[in-house]
C-alpha atoms as one frame of an Amber mdcrd trajectory, in Angstrom:
protein
  29.485  15.284 -10.830  27.676  14.143  -7.678  24.453  15.708  -8.947  24.737
  13.743 -12.198  25.263  10.499 -10.261  22.250  11.271  -8.039  20.020  11.781
 -11.070  21.348   8.692 -12.860  20.667   6.595  -9.760  17.286   8.277  -9.297
  16.014   7.408 -12.766  17.595   3.958 -12.824  16.069   2.977  -9.476  12.713
   4.519 -10.382  12.474   2.738 -13.727  13.626  -0.576 -12.234  11.015  -0.422
  -9.454   8.277   0.405 -11.981   9.402  -2.427 -14.269   9.685  -4.949 -11.422
   6.296  -3.922 -10.030   4.515  -4.112 -13.387   6.006  -7.529 -14.189   4.642
  -8.888 -10.908   1.379  -6.951 -11.265   0.878  -8.852 -14.519   0.816 -12.034
 -12.403   0.009 -11.226  -8.746  -1.186 -14.776  -8.117   2.238 -16.080  -9.108
   3.889 -13.604  -6.730   1.490 -14.659  -3.964   2.624 -18.269  -4.469   6.207
 -17.061  -3.959   5.230 -15.279  -0.718   3.432 -18.424   0.396   6.704 -20.301
  -0.129   8.570 -17.785   2.059   5.925 -17.944   4.810   5.774 -21.747   4.743
   7.129 -24.046   7.491  10.417 -24.730   5.663  11.443 -21.049   5.485  10.113
 -18.458   7.988   7.243 -20.555   9.371   4.760 -17.664   9.361   1.784 -19.728
   8.272  -0.711 -17.306   9.847   0.127 -14.937   6.964  -0.637 -17.456   4.209
  -4.408 -16.638   4.027  -3.582 -13.028   3.137  -0.702 -13.598   0.680  -2.707
 -12.436  -2.355  -3.766  -9.007  -0.979  -0.253  -8.659   0.432   1.248  -9.428
  -2.993  -1.026  -6.887  -4.684  -0.131  -4.206  -2.117   3.618  -4.797  -2.486
   3.694  -4.695  -6.284   1.500  -1.591  -6.540   3.685   0.048  -3.889   6.759
  -0.762  -6.004   5.245   0.909  -9.054   4.022   3.938  -7.130   7.332   4.497
  -5.319   9.193   4.276  -8.623   6.915   6.941 -10.087   7.213   9.095  -6.945
  11.016   8.984  -7.183  11.113   9.919 -10.859   8.696  12.864 -10.613  10.100
  14.004  -7.229   6.885  13.622  -5.229   7.183  13.577  -1.379  10.884  12.720
  -1.513  11.344  12.034   2.227   8.464   9.571   2.346   9.532   8.046  -0.970
  13.197   7.587  -0.046  12.459   6.239   3.433   9.994   3.760   1.905  12.455
   2.702  -0.805  15.280   2.329   1.717  13.231   0.192   4.112  11.868  -1.903
   1.256  15.293  -2.601  -0.272  16.779  -3.442   3.145  13.988  -5.983   3.626
  14.443  -7.404   0.091  18.224  -7.602   0.566  17.805  -9.604   3.764  15.259
 -11.855   2.055  17.480 -12.596  -0.951  20.542 -13.114   1.272  18.609 -15.567
   3.424  17.373 -17.418   0.324  20.853 -17.602  -1.168  22.795 -18.468   1.983
  20.412 -21.127   3.264  19.255 -22.215  -0.222  15.611 -21.993   0.866  13.889
 -20.356  -2.120  15.677 -20.910  -5.407  13.918 -18.075  -7.240  13.005 -14.883
  -5.391  10.421 -13.872  -8.007  11.876 -10.352  -8.267  10.878 -10.130 -11.929
   8.210 -12.824 -11.945   8.687 -15.422 -14.684  10.002 -12.837 -17.149  13.616
 -12.774 -15.893  14.887 -15.670 -13.812  17.660 -14.878 -11.327  19.603 -17.254
  -9.125  19.465 -16.492  -5.376  22.963 -14.972  -5.393  22.179 -12.913  -8.511
  19.069 -11.581  -6.751  21.100 -10.728  -3.658  23.771  -8.942  -5.753  21.070
  -6.962  -7.543  19.586  -5.859  -4.223  22.984  -4.884  -2.811  23.579  -2.643
  -5.861  20.126  -1.092  -5.416  20.769  -0.625  -1.690  23.955   1.316  -2.472
  22.145   3.459  -5.048  19.154   4.208  -2.838  21.443   4.897   0.133  23.437
   7.373  -1.962  20.264   9.150  -3.111  18.949   9.145   0.463  21.981  11.021
   1.788  21.906  13.454  -1.156  18.144  13.925  -1.234  18.433  17.712  -1.198
  19.376  17.364  -4.889  16.055  15.689  -5.704  13.679  18.257  -7.163  10.222
  17.769  -8.742  10.364  17.557 -12.529   6.716  18.583 -13.016   4.238  20.858
 -11.238   1.908  19.756  -8.424  -1.179  19.490 -10.627   0.692  17.360 -13.152
   2.012  15.202 -10.316  -1.539  14.551  -9.126  -2.643  13.598 -12.644   0.308
  11.205 -13.117  -0.237   9.576  -9.722  -3.987   9.292 -10.259  -3.600   7.716
 -13.709  -0.934   5.359 -12.374  -3.149   4.136  -9.529  -6.168   3.707 -11.800
  -4.024   1.745 -14.269  -2.628  -0.485 -11.522  -6.069  -1.261 -10.119  -7.439
  -1.991 -13.599  -4.565  -4.356 -14.429  -5.060  -6.098 -11.080  -8.788  -6.507
 -11.680  -8.233  -7.829 -15.212  -5.557 -10.430 -14.442  -7.396 -11.733 -11.377
 -10.588 -12.240 -13.366  -8.929 -13.598 -16.495  -5.251 -14.563 -16.855  -1.941
 -12.644 -16.996  -1.786 -10.280 -19.949   1.701 -11.544 -20.807   2.536 -15.207
 -20.229   6.251 -15.874 -19.658   5.910 -19.500 -18.599   6.708 -22.630 -20.616
   2.973 -23.438 -20.895   2.011 -20.377 -22.914  -0.071 -20.432 -26.073   2.136
 -21.495 -28.985   4.476 -23.674 -26.920   4.770 -27.430 -27.283   4.758 -29.098
 -23.874   6.419 -32.302 -25.097   9.307 -30.343 -26.612   9.623 -28.170 -23.503
  10.050 -31.312 -21.381  12.547 -33.000 -23.697  16.202 -33.438 -22.722  18.662
 -33.754 -25.649  20.801 -36.899 -25.616  24.015 -34.873 -25.566  22.780 -32.453
 -22.873  25.301 -31.818 -20.065  24.410 -33.534 -16.804  24.727 -32.301 -13.226
  28.293 -32.590 -11.974  28.733 -33.442  -8.305  31.702 -33.507  -5.978  31.780
 -36.166  -3.253  33.731 -35.627  -0.050  34.367 -38.971   1.660  35.514 -39.274
   5.258  37.321 -42.336   6.619  39.217 -43.364   9.719  42.691 -44.617   8.768
  45.334 -45.527  11.315  43.310 -43.794  14.007  43.053 -40.508  12.056  40.213
 -38.979  10.090  41.056 -38.518   6.417  39.092 -36.940   3.570  39.010 -37.977
  -0.098  37.309 -36.026  -2.884  35.929 -37.741  -6.007  33.328 -37.080  -8.707
  31.250 -40.045  -7.627  33.377 -43.157  -7.531  34.040 -44.847  -4.202  37.619
 -44.163  -3.033  40.027 -47.071  -3.050  40.922 -46.907   0.645  41.148 -49.488
   3.432  39.928 -47.321   6.320  36.555 -47.328   8.064  33.926 -45.245   6.287
  32.380 -42.362   8.326  30.232 -40.305   5.953  30.042 -38.695   2.539  28.940
 -35.155   1.641  27.671 -34.310  -1.826  27.996 -30.887  -3.437  26.678 -29.762
  -6.829  29.566 -28.010  -8.567  28.091 -27.609 -12.048  24.431 -27.523 -13.010
  23.530 -29.602 -16.039  20.858 -29.005 -18.665  17.387 -28.392 -17.278  14.373
 -28.338 -19.602  11.953 -25.433 -19.297   9.355 -27.911 -17.958  10.817 -30.389
 -15.484   8.167 -31.046 -12.808   5.021 -31.712 -14.852   3.690 -35.264 -15.048
   0.369 -37.001 -15.538  -0.055 -40.067 -13.351  -2.866 -42.572 -13.774  -3.115
 -45.307 -11.133   0.532 -44.796 -10.261   1.709 -44.940 -13.896   3.364 -41.975
 -15.619   1.433 -41.465 -18.871   2.551 -37.879 -19.554   3.856 -38.244 -23.119
   1.123 -40.667 -24.107  -1.675 -38.317 -23.020  -0.036 -35.102 -24.251   0.441
 -36.709 -27.667  -3.340 -36.905 -28.145  -4.352 -35.156 -31.348  -7.003 -33.142
 -29.473  -6.836 -32.725 -25.716  -8.662 -30.522 -23.225  -7.299 -30.438 -19.668
  -9.144 -28.890 -16.752  -6.720 -27.960 -13.996  -7.534 -27.599 -10.308  -4.547
 -27.822  -8.001  -6.961 -28.077  -5.069 -10.469 -29.361  -5.723 -11.640 -28.115
  -2.314 -11.038 -24.564  -3.606 -12.749 -25.246  -6.939 -14.960 -22.260  -7.661
 -18.636 -23.204  -7.539 -19.305 -20.569 -10.200 -17.080 -22.494 -12.606 -19.012
 -25.768 -12.713 -21.740 -24.668 -15.132 -19.232 -22.993 -17.466 -17.122 -26.128
 -17.290 -20.015 -28.387 -18.287 -20.882 -26.185 -21.257 -17.294 -26.174 -22.495
 -17.073 -29.958 -22.003 -19.986 -30.412 -24.392 -18.384 -28.120 -26.989 -15.097
 -30.017 -26.713 -16.838 -33.375 -27.132 -18.590 -32.117 -30.250 -15.159 -31.216
 -31.643 -13.729 -34.674 -30.881 -11.517 -33.757 -27.919 -10.276 -36.128 -25.253
 -11.083 -34.523 -21.881  -9.290 -35.034 -18.584  -8.773 -33.186 -15.326  -5.550
 -32.736 -13.371  -5.331 -32.151  -9.638  -3.089 -32.666  -6.636  -6.108 -33.499
  -4.439  -6.659 -36.983  -3.078  -8.454 -39.676  -5.077 -11.249 -39.663  -2.502
 -11.793 -35.895  -2.822 -11.806 -35.980  -6.611 -14.249 -38.901  -6.751 -16.631
 -37.065  -4.419 -16.305 -33.930  -6.558 -16.990 -35.821  -9.802 -20.049 -37.513
  -8.314 -21.493 -34.345  -6.741 -21.166 -32.406  -9.998 -22.065 -35.289 -12.327
 -18.931 -34.872 -14.450 -18.186 -37.167 -17.375 -14.376 -37.197 -17.219 -11.693
 -38.336 -14.780  -9.173 -36.319 -12.788  -5.603 -37.603 -12.890  -2.704 -36.786
 -10.581  -0.162 -33.992 -11.025   2.129 -32.029  -8.708   0.455 -29.010  -7.083
   3.304 -26.589  -7.828   3.342 -27.622 -11.475  -0.418 -27.096 -11.781  -0.135
 -23.633 -10.228   2.435 -22.835 -12.902   0.383 -24.099 -15.847  -2.539 -21.719
 -15.365  -3.234 -19.018 -12.767  -6.810 -20.038 -12.106  -8.476 -22.673  -9.946
  -9.930 -24.151 -12.050  -8.367 -23.274 -15.358  -8.298 -24.963 -18.744  -5.664
 -25.612 -21.381  -6.367 -26.817 -24.936  -3.720 -28.816 -26.789  -3.240 -30.373
 -30.196  -0.460 -32.990 -30.259   1.213 -31.229 -27.346   0.861 -27.724 -28.806
  -0.956 -25.220 -26.580  -3.642 -23.525 -28.647  -5.603 -21.876 -25.831  -5.702
 -21.274 -22.060  -8.527 -19.794 -20.079  -9.560 -18.672 -16.598 -12.717 -20.430
 -15.403 -14.706 -17.240 -16.009 -13.784 -17.512 -19.704 -14.473 -21.229 -20.275
 -17.249 -20.310 -22.708 -14.604 -18.639 -24.927 -12.293 -21.644 -25.200 -10.956
 -22.089 -28.708 -11.297 -25.643 -30.047 -10.601 -24.898 -33.730
């Protein structure tokens, strides 16, 4: 019976690590943004690591895939199980910290494919920790399922595949797009909130001094009908309301929110650069060529950035661009397209194409 449990845990953990690694390998830039959030000043304050978050993200996700494969085929079981145990202990601490202190609301365990709340992520890691711990203490039951030569072939093919996927998605875009800005989606619809949608429900804990004693009253928002002296009020979200799949994207022009008006354009091409200072110099010529094609097809052209007005004006002048950059939140822009710059083509809010700056010449305007 124990042997059956060991093998069930072995294959479950192995497959889950491979799946989790491949999902993040499909979008290593997105995972690097998540690591950047963890290393930022509001969480662990390890800002010296931020410049290397992308290579770190790539290393972690490839390691996940490789360790999953090692476990399944029974390759170097001591190294594999020690690595898995240390990794899951680290992940468990990370998800507990995120959940308990409410620092990072999405751990990014499965990228954008499967969204987990912080406590769901922590529970998942605790279950994996138990499984890996059980396998670790019964590792004598782990035997290779294929010969050494076959193991080498499987490992070699796996590494080559991982490196190829990494190269492709970094030089183009994720192979699979799980975000609410993917081709075929309508951005206006994805931002809409139905009139009858449930709203956030809060609980308010009011503290007063009455007759020399501190007393507490709990309401759902209304001010308590009491005669004491008010001390403070604490607010707690007890039920999350409806949240659209796009909730932080806006287009601001001179301080005015013109999101729906601009997205409703019949033909719209948006160039996205969350940070103009990091705008790839190799992209400018491709951008200009695609601008001309878009104009010939009757498209309205704008840029979106989180950079300052001064920086964007300097950039426009230096590169002799014929369109304006408007303001949008940096995190939202990083979500729209995993390229700096990137481009998205819309027709009445419908996404018909997205491209990495290296593929601007292949933008579809038909």
